PAGU-611294 format. One record per residue (C-alpha): chain; residue number from 1; x, y, z; residue in three letters. Coordinates in steps of 0.1 Angstrom, whole numbers, always signed. Layout:
PAGU-611294
REC|A|NUM|X|Y|Z|ALA
...
//
This chain:
PAGU-611294
REC|A|1|+2734|-487|+720|MET
REC|A|2|+2723|-495|+684|MET
REC|A|3|+2745|-526|+684|LYS
REC|A|4|+2729|-538|+716|ARG
REC|A|5|+2694|-532|+702|LEU
REC|A|6|+2701|-550|+670|VAL
REC|A|7|+2715|-579|+690|THR
REC|A|8|+2683|-582|+711|PHE
REC|A|9|+2662|-581|+680|GLN
REC|A|10|+2682|-609|+665|CYS
REC|A|11|+2681|-629|+697|ASN
REC|A|12|+2644|-625|+699|ARG
REC|A|13|+2638|-636|+664|ARG
REC|A|14|+2660|-667|+666|ILE
REC|A|15|+2647|-676|+700|ALA
REC|A|16|+2611|-676|+686|ARG
REC|A|17|+2623|-698|+657|GLN
REC|A|18|+2639|-723|+681|LEU
REC|A|19|+2614|-724|+709|TRP
REC|A|20|+2581|-710|+695|GLY
REC|A|21|+2559|-686|+715|GLN
REC|A|22|+2579|-670|+744|ILE
REC|A|23|+2563|-652|+773|SER
REC|A|24|+2569|-615|+778|PRO
REC|A|25|+2586|-622|+811|THR
REC|A|26|+2611|-646|+794|VAL
REC|A|27|+2617|-620|+766|LEU
REC|A|28|+2623|-593|+792|SER
REC|A|29|+2650|-615|+807|GLY
REC|A|30|+2665|-621|+773|LEU
REC|A|31|+2666|-583|+767|LYS
REC|A|32|+2684|-578|+800|ASP
REC|A|33|+2710|-605|+792|LEU
REC|A|34|+2715|-590|+758|THR
REC|A|35|+2720|-555|+770|SER
REC|A|36|+2742|-564|+800|GLU
REC|A|37|+2764|-592|+786|TYR
REC|A|38|+2758|-592|+748|LEU
REC|A|39|+2751|-629|+749|LEU
REC|A|40|+2739|-644|+716|SER
REC|A|41|+2713|-670|+710|VAL
REC|A|42|+2726|-677|+675|ALA
REC|A|43|+2761|-684|+689|SER
REC|A|44|+2748|-708|+714|GLY
REC|A|45|+2755|-685|+744|ASP
REC|A|46|+2720|-691|+759|LEU
REC|A|47|+2695|-719|+760|LEU
REC|A|48|+2658|-717|+770|LEU
REC|A|49|+2648|-748|+790|LEU
REC|A|50|+2616|-752|+810|ASP
REC|A|51|+2608|-715|+806|GLY
REC|A|52|+2642|-704|+820|ARG
REC|A|53|+2674|-690|+805|TRP
REC|A|54|+2706|-709|+810|TYR
REC|A|55|+2740|-696|+800|VAL
REC|A|56|+2764|-720|+782|THR
REC|A|57|+2801|-727|+787|HIS
REC|A|58|+2809|-711|+753|SER
REC|A|59|+2788|-681|+762|GLY
REC|A|60|+2808|-676|+794|LEU
REC|A|61|+2841|-680|+777|LEU
REC|A|62|+2830|-655|+751|GLY
REC|A|63|+2821|-630|+778|LEU
REC|A|64|+2855|-635|+794|ALA
REC|A|65|+2872|-629|+761|ARG
REC|A|66|+2853|-597|+754|ARG
REC|A|67|+2862|-584|+789|ASN
REC|A|68|+2899|-593|+784|ARG
REC|A|69|+2900|-619|+812|CYS
REC|A|70|+2937|-622|+823|ALA
REC|A|71|+2935|-660|+829|GLY
REC|A|72|+2918|-690|+844|ILE
REC|A|73|+2935|-715|+867|HIS
REC|A|74|+2919|-749|+873|VAL
REC|A|75|+2931|-777|+895|GLN
REC|A|76|+2915|-809|+910|PRO
REC|A|77|+2905|-811|+947|VAL
REC|A|78|+2920|-845|+956|PRO
REC|A|79|+2901|-849|+989|ALA
REC|A|80|+2868|-851|+968|PHE
REC|A|81|+2881|-871|+939|CYS
REC|A|82|+2877|-909|+935|ASP
REC|A|83|+2887|-921|+900|ALA
REC|A|84|+2873|-956|+906|SER
REC|A|85|+2838|-942|+913|ALA
REC|A|86|+2841|-916|+885|GLN
REC|A|87|+2838|-889|+911|ARG
REC|A|88|+2857|-857|+905|TRP
REC|A|89|+2859|-822|+919|ALA
REC|A|90|+2878|-791|+906|PHE
REC|A|91|+2885|-756|+918|ALA
REC|A|92|+2888|-728|+892|ALA
REC|A|93|+2900|-693|+898|THR
REC|A|94|+2892|-665|+873|VAL
REC|A|95|+2915|-635|+871|TYR
REC|A|96|+2897|-605|+855|LYS
REC|A|97|+2930|-585|+853|SER
REC|A|98|+2966|-589|+862|LYS
REC|A|99|+2960|-573|+896|THR
REC|A|100|+2928|-593|+904|CYS
REC|A|101|+2930|-615|+934|ARG
REC|A|102|+2907|-640|+917|GLY
REC|A|103|+2872|-654|+918|PHE
REC|A|104|+2870|-690|+929|VAL
REC|A|105|+2844|-715|+919|GLY
REC|A|106|+2840|-753|+926|TYR
REC|A|107|+2825|-780|+904|GLY
REC|A|108|+2819|-816|+910|ASP
REC|A|109|+2805|-845|+889|ALA
REC|A|110|+2798|-882|+893|ASP
REC|A|111|+2775|-906|+875|PRO
REC|A|112|+2746|-896|+897|SER
REC|A|113|+2745|-859|+888|ASN
REC|A|114|+2754|-858|+851|VAL
REC|A|115|+2733|-865|+820|SER
REC|A|116|+2735|-901|+806|PRO
REC|A|117|+2749|-884|+775|LEU
REC|A|118|+2782|-877|+792|VAL
REC|A|119|+2786|-908|+814|HIS
REC|A|120|+2823|-916|+812|GLY
REC|A|121|+2833|-879|+809|ALA
REC|A|122|+2826|-869|+845|GLU
REC|A|123|+2861|-854|+850|MET
REC|A|124|+2856|-830|+821|ARG
REC|A|125|+2822|-821|+833|VAL
REC|A|126|+2835|-813|+868|ALA
REC|A|127|+2862|-791|+853|GLU
REC|A|128|+2837|-773|+831|THR
REC|A|129|+2813|-767|+860|ARG
REC|A|130|+2841|-752|+881|ALA
REC|A|131|+2852|-728|+854|VAL
REC|A|132|+2815|-718|+848|ASN
REC|A|133|+2809|-711|+884|ARG
REC|A|134|+2841|-690|+887|ALA
REC|A|135|+2832|-671|+855|LEU
REC|A|136|+2797|-664|+867|ARG
REC|A|137|+2810|-650|+900|LYS
REC|A|138|+2836|-629|+883|ALA
REC|A|139|+2812|-613|+859|TYR
REC|A|140|+2781|-612|+881|GLY
REC|A|141|+2759|-636|+862|ILE
REC|A|142|+2731|-651|+883|GLY
REC|A|143|+2720|-676|+857|LEU
REC|A|144|+2729|-712|+862|CYS
REC|A|145|+2750|-726|+834|SER
REC|A|146|+2735|-755|+814|VAL
REC|A|147|+2765|-777|+821|GLU
REC|A|148|+2758|-774|+858|GLU
REC|A|149|+2725|-791|+856|ILE
REC|A|150|+2724|-829|+857|GLY
REC|A|151|+2696|-834|+832|THR
REC|A|152|+2677|-811|+808|ILE
REC|A|153|+2644|-801|+823|PRO
REC|A|154|+2613|-816|+807|ASN
REC|A|155|+2634|-840|+786|THR
REC|A|156|+2633|-873|+805|GLY
REC|A|157|+2643|-893|+775|GLU
REC|A|158|+2678|-907|+776|LYS
REC|A|159|+2701|-924|+752|LEU
REC|A|160|+2699|-962|+756|PRO
REC|A|161|+2724|-975|+783|PRO
REC|A|162|+2752|-997|+773|GLN
REC|A|163|+2748|-1034|+781|ASN
REC|A|164|+2775|-1050|+804|ALA
REC|A|165|+2791|-1069|+775|ASN
REC|A|166|+2791|-1038|+752|GLY
REC|A|167|+2767|-1054|+727|ASN
REC|A|168|+2730|-1052|+720|GLY
REC|A|169|+2711|-1020|+717|ASN
REC|A|170|+2733|-999|+740|GLY
REC|A|171|+2748|-966|+728|ALA
REC|A|172|+2780|-969|+747|GLY
REC|A|173|+2800|-942|+764|PRO
REC|A|174|+2822|-935|+733|LYS
REC|A|175|+2791|-928|+712|VAL
REC|A|176|+2775|-906|+739|ARG
REC|A|177|+2808|-888|+744|ASP
REC|A|178|+2812|-881|+707|ARG
REC|A|179|+2776|-868|+704|LEU
REC|A|180|+2781|-845|+734|CYS
REC|A|181|+2813|-833|+719|GLN
REC|A|182|+2797|-825|+685|ILE
REC|A|183|+2768|-806|+703|ILE
REC|A|184|+2793|-785|+722|ARG
REC|A|185|+2818|-780|+694|GLN
REC|A|186|+2792|-768|+669|HIS
REC|A|187|+2769|-751|+695|LYS
REC|A|188|+2738|-772|+687|LEU
REC|A|189|+2706|-773|+707|ASP
REC|A|190|+2705|-807|+725|PRO
REC|A|191|+2667|-809|+724|GLU
REC|A|192|+2666|-803|+686|LEU
REC|A|193|+2694|-828|+681|VAL
REC|A|194|+2673|-853|+701|LYS
REC|A|195|+2643|-847|+679|ALA
REC|A|196|+2663|-851|+648|TYR
REC|A|197|+2679|-883|+661|ALA
REC|A|198|+2645|-898|+667|VAL
REC|A|199|+2634|-889|+631|ASP
REC|A|200|+2666|-901|+616|PHE
REC|A|201|+2664|-935|+634|CYS
REC|A|202|+2627|-939|+625|GLY
REC|A|203|+2617|-948|+660|THR
REC|A|204|+2593|-934|+685|LYS
REC|A|205|+2620|-928|+711|THR
REC|A|206|+2658|-931|+712|LEU
REC|A|207|+2653|-961|+736|ARG
REC|A|208|+2639|-980|+706|ASP
REC|A|209|+2669|-973|+684|ALA
REC|A|210|+2696|-998|+679|THR
REC|A|211|+2733|-991|+686|ARG
REC|A|212|+2740|-991|+649|GLU
REC|A|213|+2713|-966|+642|GLN
REC|A|214|+2726|-942|+669|VAL
REC|A|215|+2762|-946|+656|GLU
REC|A|216|+2750|-938|+621|ASN
REC|A|217|+2732|-908|+633|PHE
REC|A|218|+2762|-895|+652|VAL
REC|A|219|+2784|-900|+622|GLN
REC|A|220|+2760|-882|+599|GLN
REC|A|221|+2756|-853|+624|LEU
REC|A|222|+2794|-849|+626|ALA
REC|A|223|+2798|-849|+588|ASP
REC|A|224|+2770|-824|+582|TRP
REC|A|225|+2782|-801|+610|ALA
REC|A|226|+2817|-800|+595|GLU
REC|A|227|+2807|-795|+559|LYS
REC|A|228|+2777|-772|+562|ASP
REC|A|229|+2767|-761|+597|ARG
REC|A|230|+2742|-735|+584|ASN
REC|A|231|+2723|-762|+565|ALA
REC|A|232|+2723|-784|+596|LEU
REC|A|233|+2709|-756|+617|LEU
REC|A|234|+2681|-751|+593|CYS
REC|A|235|+2674|-789|+595|GLN
REC|A|236|+2674|-788|+633|LEU
REC|A|237|+2653|-756|+635|ASN
REC|A|238|+2626|-775|+615|SER
REC|A|239|+2620|-796|+647|TYR
REC|A|240|+2615|-765|+669|ALA
REC|A|241|+2580|-764|+684|ARG
REC|A|242|+2562|-742|+708|PRO
REC|A|243|+2570|-752|+744|LYS
REC|A|244|+2535|-765|+751|GLN
REC|A|245|+2536|-789|+722|GLU
REC|A|246|+2569|-806|+732|VAL
REC|A|247|+2564|-841|+745|VAL
REC|A|248|+2589|-851|+771|ALA
//
């Protein structure tokens, strides 16, 4: 009980540092999630977006590990896959124990229902969504996972699209894929990363940044995350603002 209480106190403190003033209702939800699943805000298990909690892929995997999940089987659903259109669908089955019959979840992804940050990685997104849905079923989590939503609520800004010839101001798929990978690997807050990117590039929005500026930012972010993640988190947290002050 004491461990759970301390975890909630830590979660509440870090959540307020990241997202400013939080309503009692949202904090009550955080307390329930902490008590029931021991999800950690500091570890990137949860994100607060548009006043709602979302669980992350890493948070779900951590929950499965703590509960000694016996295994996860994932396979594509050929009838709903079209590589030429970047349309993919997967089925995942989570086995909570060796005798478990399995909890099945499906996930799909195509360019129309994923964030521009991950265009070109639709197959991986579909697989992750399938695993997330199966894990949420297996462990009774009603929260939607952040990977299942197409865009982040209240953040309409997107990375500049790639031009047809691959030149110009576009931040192409490789740059977007790498940025997304860094965010997931080091469990960074996408909104704070976006705010930092705008400041780093010295532009009003990411649309105004050149491809070279975005590439330099991604490289700098990767280097900092590898060398001193704690220092990077402090830098990112300096961009955290109360919800009502965030400009979409």
